[in-house]
PyMOL Python script that loads the backbone (N, CA, C, O; Angstrom):
from pymol import cmd

cmd.read_pdbstr("""\
ATOM      1  N   UNK A   1       1.807 -21.424  72.860  1.00  0.00           N
ATOM      2  CA  UNK A   1       1.754 -19.942  74.296  1.00  0.00           C
ATOM      3  C   UNK A   1       0.383 -20.861  74.745  1.00  0.00           C
ATOM      4  O   UNK A   1      -0.261 -20.918  73.698  1.00  0.00           O
ATOM      5  N   UNK A   2      -0.226 -21.461  75.587  1.00  0.00           N
ATOM      6  CA  UNK A   2      -2.162 -21.480  76.463  1.00  0.00           C
ATOM      7  C   UNK A   2      -1.914 -20.410  77.440  1.00  0.00           C
ATOM      8  O   UNK A   2      -2.968 -20.030  77.951  1.00  0.00           O
ATOM      9  N   UNK A   3      -1.352 -20.081  77.670  1.00  0.00           N
ATOM     10  CA  UNK A   3      -1.365 -18.615  78.761  1.00  0.00           C
ATOM     11  C   UNK A   3      -0.859 -17.254  78.089  1.00  0.00           C
ATOM     12  O   UNK A   3      -0.207 -16.394  78.682  1.00  0.00           O
ATOM     13  N   UNK A   4      -1.197 -17.210  76.983  1.00  0.00           N
ATOM     14  CA  UNK A   4      -0.331 -16.014  75.786  1.00  0.00           C
ATOM     15  C   UNK A   4      -0.377 -14.481  76.784  1.00  0.00           C
ATOM     16  O   UNK A   4       0.455 -13.788  77.369  1.00  0.00           O
ATOM     17  N   UNK A   5      -2.337 -14.456  76.495  1.00  0.00           N
ATOM     18  CA  UNK A   5      -3.193 -12.821  76.919  1.00  0.00           C
ATOM     19  C   UNK A   5      -2.556 -12.296  78.109  1.00  0.00           C
ATOM     20  O   UNK A   5      -2.092 -11.172  78.298  1.00  0.00           O
ATOM     21  N   UNK A   6      -2.667 -14.252  79.613  1.00  0.00           N
ATOM     22  CA  UNK A   6      -2.768 -13.773  80.780  1.00  0.00           C
ATOM     23  C   UNK A   6      -1.364 -13.563  81.406  1.00  0.00           C
ATOM     24  O   UNK A   6      -1.317 -13.165  82.570  1.00  0.00           O
ATOM     25  N   UNK A   7      -0.122 -13.819  80.664  1.00  0.00           N
ATOM     26  CA  UNK A   7       1.404 -14.521  81.277  1.00  0.00           C
ATOM     27  C   UNK A   7       1.273 -12.883  80.609  1.00  0.00           C
ATOM     28  O   UNK A   7       0.553 -12.296  81.417  1.00  0.00           O
ATOM     29  N   UNK A   8       1.624 -11.991  79.588  1.00  0.00           N
ATOM     30  CA  UNK A   8       1.702 -10.544  79.142  1.00  0.00           C
ATOM     31  C   UNK A   8       0.883 -10.134  79.975  1.00  0.00           C
ATOM     32  O   UNK A   8       1.568  -9.960  80.983  1.00  0.00           O
ATOM     33  N   UNK A   9      -0.193  -9.853  80.218  1.00  0.00           N
ATOM     34  CA  UNK A   9      -0.740  -8.849  80.790  1.00  0.00           C
ATOM     35  C   UNK A   9       0.125  -9.103  82.580  1.00  0.00           C
ATOM     36  O   UNK A   9       0.869  -8.206  82.977  1.00  0.00           O
ATOM     37  N   UNK A  10       0.048  -9.521  82.871  1.00  0.00           N
ATOM     38  CA  UNK A  10       0.381  -9.852  84.758  1.00  0.00           C
ATOM     39  C   UNK A  10       1.559  -9.195  84.356  1.00  0.00           C
ATOM     40  O   UNK A  10       1.920  -8.396  85.221  1.00  0.00           O
ATOM     41  N   UNK A  11       2.756  -9.250  82.752  1.00  0.00           N
ATOM     42  CA  UNK A  11       4.313  -9.050  83.760  1.00  0.00           C
ATOM     43  C   UNK A  11       3.645  -6.843  83.128  1.00  0.00           C
ATOM     44  O   UNK A  11       4.085  -5.786  83.580  1.00  0.00           O
ATOM     45  N   UNK A  12       2.707  -7.019  82.193  1.00  0.00           N
ATOM     46  CA  UNK A  12       2.447  -5.081  82.886  1.00  0.00           C
ATOM     47  C   UNK A  12       2.027  -4.860  83.650  1.00  0.00           C
ATOM     48  O   UNK A  12       2.079  -3.718  84.106  1.00  0.00           O
ATOM     49  N   UNK A  13       1.385  -5.825  84.206  1.00  0.00           N
ATOM     50  CA  UNK A  13       0.565  -5.113  85.444  1.00  0.00           C
ATOM     51  C   UNK A  13       1.754  -4.728  86.236  1.00  0.00           C
ATOM     52  O   UNK A  13       2.196  -3.593  86.415  1.00  0.00           O
ATOM     53  N   UNK A  14       2.218  -5.904  86.698  1.00  0.00           N
ATOM     54  CA  UNK A  14       3.815  -5.880  87.679  1.00  0.00           C
ATOM     55  C   UNK A  14       4.525  -4.642  87.820  1.00  0.00           C
ATOM     56  O   UNK A  14       4.813  -3.941  88.790  1.00  0.00           O
ATOM     57  N   UNK A  15       4.818  -4.531  86.030  1.00  0.00           N
ATOM     58  CA  UNK A  15       5.302  -3.522  85.542  1.00  0.00           C
ATOM     59  C   UNK A  15       4.735  -2.022  86.452  1.00  0.00           C
ATOM     60  O   UNK A  15       5.284  -1.710  87.508  1.00  0.00           O
ATOM     61  N   UNK A  16       3.692  -1.275  85.916  1.00  0.00           N
ATOM     62  CA  UNK A  16       3.154  -0.141  86.601  1.00  0.00           C
ATOM     63  C   UNK A  16       3.240  -0.504  87.552  1.00  0.00           C
ATOM     64  O   UNK A  16       4.178   0.009  88.163  1.00  0.00           O
ATOM     65  N   UNK A  17       2.341  -1.665  88.426  1.00  0.00           N
ATOM     66  CA  UNK A  17       2.399  -1.554  89.838  1.00  0.00           C
ATOM     67  C   UNK A  17       4.545  -1.011  90.282  1.00  0.00           C
ATOM     68  O   UNK A  17       4.832  -0.056  91.004  1.00  0.00           O
ATOM     69  N   UNK A  18       5.040  -1.444  89.966  1.00  0.00           N
ATOM     70  CA  UNK A  18       6.198  -1.511  90.309  1.00  0.00           C
ATOM     71  C   UNK A  18       6.701   0.000  90.139  1.00  0.00           C
ATOM     72  O   UNK A  18       7.218   0.552  91.110  1.00  0.00           O
ATOM     73  N   UNK A  19       6.543   0.763  88.772  1.00  0.00           N
ATOM     74  CA  UNK A  19       6.894   1.636  88.498  1.00  0.00           C
ATOM     75  C   UNK A  19       5.981   2.954  89.838  1.00  0.00           C
ATOM     76  O   UNK A  19       6.493   3.807  90.564  1.00  0.00           O
ATOM     77  N   UNK A  20       4.501   2.542  89.643  1.00  0.00           N
ATOM     78  CA  UNK A  20       4.418   3.577  90.563  1.00  0.00           C
ATOM     79  C   UNK A  20       4.512   3.326  92.271  1.00  0.00           C
ATOM     80  O   UNK A  20       3.768   3.827  93.113  1.00  0.00           O
ATOM     81  N   UNK A  21       5.726   2.344  92.516  1.00  0.00           N
ATOM     82  CA  UNK A  21       6.218   1.933  93.877  1.00  0.00           C
ATOM     83  C   UNK A  21       7.111   3.501  93.461  1.00  0.00           C
ATOM     84  O   UNK A  21       6.848   4.687  93.659  1.00  0.00           O
ATOM     85  N   UNK A  22       8.557   2.584  92.626  1.00  0.00           N
ATOM     86  CA  UNK A  22       9.331   4.608  92.345  1.00  0.00           C
ATOM     87  C   UNK A  22       8.908   5.330  92.641  1.00  0.00           C
ATOM     88  O   UNK A  22       9.266   5.814  93.716  1.00  0.00           O
ATOM     89  N   UNK A  23       7.801   5.939  91.866  1.00  0.00           N
ATOM     90  CA  UNK A  23       7.130   6.772  91.381  1.00  0.00           C
ATOM     91  C   UNK A  23       6.999   7.749  93.520  1.00  0.00           C
ATOM     92  O   UNK A  23       7.207   8.888  93.940  1.00  0.00           O
ATOM     93  N   UNK A  24       6.563   6.436  94.157  1.00  0.00           N
ATOM     94  CA  UNK A  24       6.197   6.496  95.624  1.00  0.00           C
ATOM     95  C   UNK A  24       7.180   7.024  96.660  1.00  0.00           C
ATOM     96  O   UNK A  24       6.981   7.756  97.630  1.00  0.00           O
ATOM     97  N   UNK A  25       8.233   6.492  96.223  1.00  0.00           N
ATOM     98  CA  UNK A  25       9.539   6.627  96.817  1.00  0.00           C
ATOM     99  C   UNK A  25       9.984   7.528  96.377  1.00  0.00           C
ATOM    100  O   UNK A  25      10.011   8.353  97.290  1.00  0.00           O
ATOM    101  N   UNK A  26      10.576   8.152  95.091  1.00  0.00           N
ATOM    102  CA  UNK A  26      11.595   8.841  94.659  1.00  0.00           C
ATOM    103  C   UNK A  26      10.217   9.637  94.145  1.00  0.00           C
ATOM    104  O   UNK A  26       9.375   9.044  93.471  1.00  0.00           O
ATOM    105  N   UNK A  27      10.089  10.876  94.486  1.00  0.00           N
ATOM    106  CA  UNK A  27       9.222  12.059  94.457  1.00  0.00           C
ATOM    107  C   UNK A  27       9.632  12.858  93.355  1.00  0.00           C
ATOM    108  O   UNK A  27       8.689  13.201  92.643  1.00  0.00           O
ATOM    109  N   UNK A  28      11.279  13.446  92.830  1.00  0.00           N
ATOM    110  CA  UNK A  28      11.843  13.814  92.185  1.00  0.00           C
ATOM    111  C   UNK A  28      11.159  13.234  90.455  1.00  0.00           C
ATOM    112  O   UNK A  28      11.151  13.887  89.412  1.00  0.00           O
ATOM    113  N   UNK A  29      10.744  12.079  90.648  1.00  0.00           N
ATOM    114  CA  UNK A  29      10.547  11.374  89.458  1.00  0.00           C
ATOM    115  C   UNK A  29       9.605  11.990  88.596  1.00  0.00           C
ATOM    116  O   UNK A  29       8.617  12.226  89.292  1.00  0.00           O
ATOM    117  N   UNK A  30       9.448  12.298  87.654  1.00  0.00           N
ATOM    118  CA  UNK A  30       8.113  12.867  86.622  1.00  0.00           C
ATOM    119  C   UNK A  30       7.385  11.960  86.420  1.00  0.00           C
ATOM    120  O   UNK A  30       7.622  10.780  86.680  1.00  0.00           O
ATOM    121  N   UNK A  31       6.083  12.552  85.767  1.00  0.00           N
ATOM    122  CA  UNK A  31       5.199  11.604  85.332  1.00  0.00           C
ATOM    123  C   UNK A  31       5.505  10.495  84.064  1.00  0.00           C
ATOM    124  O   UNK A  31       5.472   9.302  83.764  1.00  0.00           O
ATOM    125  N   UNK A  32       5.877  12.067  83.497  1.00  0.00           N
ATOM    126  CA  UNK A  32       6.415  11.898  81.764  1.00  0.00           C
ATOM    127  C   UNK A  32       7.401  10.844  81.704  1.00  0.00           C
ATOM    128  O   UNK A  32       6.876  10.008  80.969  1.00  0.00           O
ATOM    129  N   UNK A  33       8.643  10.364  82.095  1.00  0.00           N
ATOM    130  CA  UNK A  33       9.223   9.743  82.796  1.00  0.00           C
ATOM    131  C   UNK A  33       8.793   8.615  82.804  1.00  0.00           C
ATOM    132  O   UNK A  33       9.255   7.690  82.137  1.00  0.00           O
ATOM    133  N   UNK A  34       7.725   8.547  83.667  1.00  0.00           N
ATOM    134  CA  UNK A  34       7.796   6.586  83.653  1.00  0.00           C
ATOM    135  C   UNK A  34       6.370   6.343  83.202  1.00  0.00           C
ATOM    136  O   UNK A  34       5.746   5.319  83.481  1.00  0.00           O
ATOM    137  N   UNK A  35       5.826   7.502  82.379  1.00  0.00           N
ATOM    138  CA  UNK A  35       4.694   6.896  80.716  1.00  0.00           C
ATOM    139  C   UNK A  35       5.993   6.617  80.064  1.00  0.00           C
ATOM    140  O   UNK A  35       6.168   5.418  79.852  1.00  0.00           O
ATOM    141  N   UNK A  36       6.698   7.195  79.789  1.00  0.00           N
ATOM    142  CA  UNK A  36       8.163   6.944  78.790  1.00  0.00           C
ATOM    143  C   UNK A  36       8.122   5.019  79.224  1.00  0.00           C
ATOM    144  O   UNK A  36       7.682   4.110  78.519  1.00  0.00           O
ATOM    145  N   UNK A  37       8.705   4.941  80.509  1.00  0.00           N
ATOM    146  CA  UNK A  37       9.181   3.910  80.420  1.00  0.00           C
ATOM    147  C   UNK A  37       8.374   2.584  80.649  1.00  0.00           C
ATOM    148  O   UNK A  37       8.651   1.386  80.708  1.00  0.00           O
ATOM    149  N   UNK A  38       7.465   3.207  80.732  1.00  0.00           N
ATOM    150  CA  UNK A  38       5.457   1.947  80.670  1.00  0.00           C
ATOM    151  C   UNK A  38       5.438   1.852  79.238  1.00  0.00           C
ATOM    152  O   UNK A  38       5.121   0.676  79.062  1.00  0.00           O
ATOM    153  N   UNK A  39       5.605   2.445  77.962  1.00  0.00           N
ATOM    154  CA  UNK A  39       5.157   2.872  77.064  1.00  0.00           C
ATOM    155  C   UNK A  39       6.726   1.755  76.202  1.00  0.00           C
ATOM    156  O   UNK A  39       6.741   1.082  75.172  1.00  0.00           O
ATOM    157  N   UNK A  40       7.225   1.888  76.681  1.00  0.00           N
ATOM    158  CA  UNK A  40       8.825   0.674  76.177  1.00  0.00           C
ATOM    159  C   UNK A  40       8.822  -0.263  76.962  1.00  0.00           C
ATOM    160  O   UNK A  40       9.755  -1.066  76.976  1.00  0.00           O
ATOM    161  N   UNK A  41       7.628  -0.377  77.893  1.00  0.00           N
ATOM    162  CA  UNK A  41       7.729  -2.180  78.759  1.00  0.00           C
ATOM    163  C   UNK A  41       6.785  -2.584  77.632  1.00  0.00           C
ATOM    164  O   UNK A  41       6.966  -3.740  77.250  1.00  0.00           O
ATOM    165  N   UNK A  42       5.980  -2.018  77.112  1.00  0.00           N
ATOM    166  CA  UNK A  42       4.593  -2.509  76.618  1.00  0.00           C
ATOM    167  C   UNK A  42       5.017  -2.915  74.559  1.00  0.00           C
ATOM    168  O   UNK A  42       4.380  -3.456  73.656  1.00  0.00           O
ATOM    169  N   UNK A  43       6.472  -2.240  74.674  1.00  0.00           N
ATOM    170  CA  UNK A  43       6.642  -2.685  73.520  1.00  0.00           C
ATOM    171  C   UNK A  43       7.604  -3.435  73.538  1.00  0.00           C
ATOM    172  O   UNK A  43       8.077  -3.836  72.475  1.00  0.00           O
ATOM    173  N   UNK A  44       8.166  -3.833  74.839  1.00  0.00           N
ATOM    174  CA  UNK A  44       9.142  -5.509  74.435  1.00  0.00           C
ATOM    175  C   UNK A  44       8.324  -5.871  74.967  1.00  0.00           C
ATOM    176  O   UNK A  44       8.128  -6.958  74.422  1.00  0.00           O
ATOM    177  N   UNK A  45       7.597  -5.762  75.728  1.00  0.00           N
ATOM    178  CA  UNK A  45       6.169  -6.738  75.847  1.00  0.00           C
ATOM    179  C   UNK A  45       5.563  -7.811  74.533  1.00  0.00           C
ATOM    180  O   UNK A  45       5.034  -8.911  74.375  1.00  0.00           O
ATOM    181  N   UNK A  46       6.185  -6.331  73.570  1.00  0.00           N
ATOM    182  CA  UNK A  46       4.531  -6.671  72.069  1.00  0.00           C
ATOM    183  C   UNK A  46       5.652  -7.661  71.453  1.00  0.00           C
ATOM    184  O   UNK A  46       5.556  -8.799  70.996  1.00  0.00           O
ATOM    185  N   UNK A  47       7.209  -6.425  71.686  1.00  0.00           N
ATOM    186  CA  UNK A  47       8.229  -7.935  70.501  1.00  0.00           C
ATOM    187  C   UNK A  47       8.626  -8.909  70.934  1.00  0.00           C
ATOM    188  O   UNK A  47       9.572  -9.427  70.340  1.00  0.00           O
ATOM    189  N   UNK A  48       8.038  -9.627  72.242  1.00  0.00           N
ATOM    190  CA  UNK A  48       8.434 -10.728  72.175  1.00  0.00           C
ATOM    191  C   UNK A  48       7.051 -11.544  72.745  1.00  0.00           C
ATOM    192  O   UNK A  48       6.772 -12.035  73.838  1.00  0.00           O
ATOM    193  N   UNK A  49       6.320 -11.438  71.441  1.00  0.00           N
ATOM    194  CA  UNK A  49       5.488 -12.479  71.858  1.00  0.00           C
ATOM    195  C   UNK A  49       5.279 -13.398  70.197  1.00  0.00           C
ATOM    196  O   UNK A  49       5.993 -12.838  69.366  1.00  0.00           O
ATOM    197  N   UNK A  50       5.019 -13.805  69.989  1.00  0.00           N
ATOM    198  CA  UNK A  50       4.687 -14.596  69.019  1.00  0.00           C
ATOM    199  C   UNK A  50       4.340 -14.260  67.500  1.00  0.00           C
ATOM    200  O   UNK A  50       4.587 -15.143  66.679  1.00  0.00           O
ATOM    201  N   UNK A  51       3.766 -13.008  67.035  1.00  0.00           N
ATOM    202  CA  UNK A  51       3.328 -11.849  66.470  1.00  0.00           C
ATOM    203  C   UNK A  51       4.400 -11.299  66.325  1.00  0.00           C
ATOM    204  O   UNK A  51       4.849 -11.349  65.180  1.00  0.00           O
ATOM    205  N   UNK A  52       5.161 -10.633  67.287  1.00  0.00           N
ATOM    206  CA  UNK A  52       5.982  -9.579  66.855  1.00  0.00           C
ATOM    207  C   UNK A  52       7.285  -9.919  66.520  1.00  0.00           C
ATOM    208  O   UNK A  52       7.984  -9.105  65.916  1.00  0.00           O
ATOM    209  N   UNK A  53       8.004 -11.798  67.058  1.00  0.00           N
ATOM    210  CA  UNK A  53       8.643 -12.091  66.393  1.00  0.00           C
ATOM    211  C   UNK A  53       8.544 -12.590  64.683  1.00  0.00           C
ATOM    212  O   UNK A  53       9.571 -12.879  64.069  1.00  0.00           O
ATOM    213  N   UNK A  54       7.480 -12.629  64.179  1.00  0.00           N
ATOM    214  CA  UNK A  54       7.039 -13.316  62.911  1.00  0.00           C
ATOM    215  C   UNK A  54       7.328 -11.933  62.516  1.00  0.00           C
ATOM    216  O   UNK A  54       8.503 -11.977  62.151  1.00  0.00           O
ATOM    217  N   UNK A  55       6.932 -10.807  62.396  1.00  0.00           N
ATOM    218  CA  UNK A  55       6.756  -9.407  62.060  1.00  0.00           C
ATOM    219  C   UNK A  55       8.861  -8.730  62.056  1.00  0.00           C
ATOM    220  O   UNK A  55       9.443  -7.798  61.502  1.00  0.00           O
ATOM    221  N   UNK A  56       9.146  -9.475  62.676  1.00  0.00           N
ATOM    222  CA  UNK A  56      10.049  -9.060  63.004  1.00  0.00           C
ATOM    223  C   UNK A  56      11.125  -9.950  61.676  1.00  0.00           C
ATOM    224  O   UNK A  56      11.985  -9.553  60.890  1.00  0.00           O
ATOM    225  N   UNK A  57      10.699 -10.879  61.883  1.00  0.00           N
ATOM    226  CA  UNK A  57      11.875 -12.174  60.769  1.00  0.00           C
ATOM    227  C   UNK A  57      11.351 -11.793  59.301  1.00  0.00           C
ATOM    228  O   UNK A  57      12.052 -11.984  58.307  1.00  0.00           O
ATOM    229  N   UNK A  58       9.843 -11.145  59.230  1.00  0.00           N
ATOM    230  CA  UNK A  58       9.520 -10.414  58.020  1.00  0.00           C
ATOM    231  C   UNK A  58      10.041  -9.613  57.646  1.00  0.00           C
ATOM    232  O   UNK A  58      10.264  -9.500  56.441  1.00  0.00           O
ATOM    233  N   UNK A  59      10.578  -8.434  58.866  1.00  0.00           N
ATOM    234  CA  UNK A  59      11.304  -7.010  58.580  1.00  0.00           C
ATOM    235  C   UNK A  59      12.584  -7.770  58.040  1.00  0.00           C
ATOM    236  O   UNK A  59      13.167  -7.285  57.070  1.00  0.00           O
ATOM    237  N   UNK A  60      13.004  -8.820  58.562  1.00  0.00           N
ATOM    238  CA  UNK A  60      14.530  -8.743  58.692  1.00  0.00           C
ATOM    239  C   UNK A  60      14.724  -9.596  56.562  1.00  0.00           C
ATOM    240  O   UNK A  60      15.705  -9.705  55.826  1.00  0.00           O
ATOM    241  N   UNK A  61      13.281  -9.963  56.385  1.00  0.00           N
ATOM    242  CA  UNK A  61      13.893 -10.491  55.739  1.00  0.00           C
ATOM    243  C   UNK A  61      13.321  -9.672  54.078  1.00  0.00           C
ATOM    244  O   UNK A  61      13.283 -10.014  52.895  1.00  0.00           O
ATOM    245  N   UNK A  62      13.037  -8.730  54.704  1.00  0.00           N
ATOM    246  CA  UNK A  62      12.309  -7.401  53.188  1.00  0.00           C
ATOM    247  C   UNK A  62      13.621  -6.578  53.108  1.00  0.00           C
ATOM    248  O   UNK A  62      14.054  -6.011  52.104  1.00  0.00           O
ATOM    249  N   UNK A  63      14.165  -6.615  54.317  1.00  0.00           N
ATOM    250  CA  UNK A  63      15.477  -5.098  54.192  1.00  0.00           C
ATOM    251  C   UNK A  63      17.302  -6.318  53.666  1.00  0.00           C
ATOM    252  O   UNK A  63      18.449  -5.978  53.376  1.00  0.00           O
ATOM    253  N   UNK A  64      16.671  -7.586  53.786  1.00  0.00           N
ATOM    254  CA  UNK A  64      17.580  -8.150  53.661  1.00  0.00           C
ATOM    255  C   UNK A  64      18.480  -8.405  51.961  1.00  0.00           C
ATOM    256  O   UNK A  64      17.834  -8.226  50.929  1.00  0.00           O
ATOM    257  N   UNK A  65      19.608  -8.721  51.916  1.00  0.00           N
ATOM    258  CA  UNK A  65      19.801  -8.204  49.736  1.00  0.00           C
ATOM    259  C   UNK A  65      20.366  -9.947  49.897  1.00  0.00           C
ATOM    260  O   UNK A  65      20.737 -10.635  50.848  1.00  0.00           O
ATOM    261  N   UNK A  66      20.213 -10.147  48.604  1.00  0.00           N
ATOM    262  CA  UNK A  66      20.619 -11.433  48.653  1.00  0.00           C
ATOM    263  C   UNK A  66      21.789 -11.189  46.579  1.00  0.00           C
ATOM    264  O   UNK A  66      22.402 -12.143  46.099  1.00  0.00           O
TER     265      UNK A  66
END
""", "prot")
cmd.dss("prot")
cmd.show_as("cartoon", "prot")
cmd.util.cbc("prot")
cmd.orient("prot")
């Protein structure tokens, strides 16, 4: 992954812009809801990095019963 930090930062920036556009279009959306959605986006981006996948594999190995 040569473009590791740039691609993920781009995804987060685009996600933030989309949420701001949604907030502008739909006035009844609360800011707290948008913050929670953005946190979930950050978690999903973190999970789909190499380190996040390695952490998930180690966790699965830890809870696996032989």
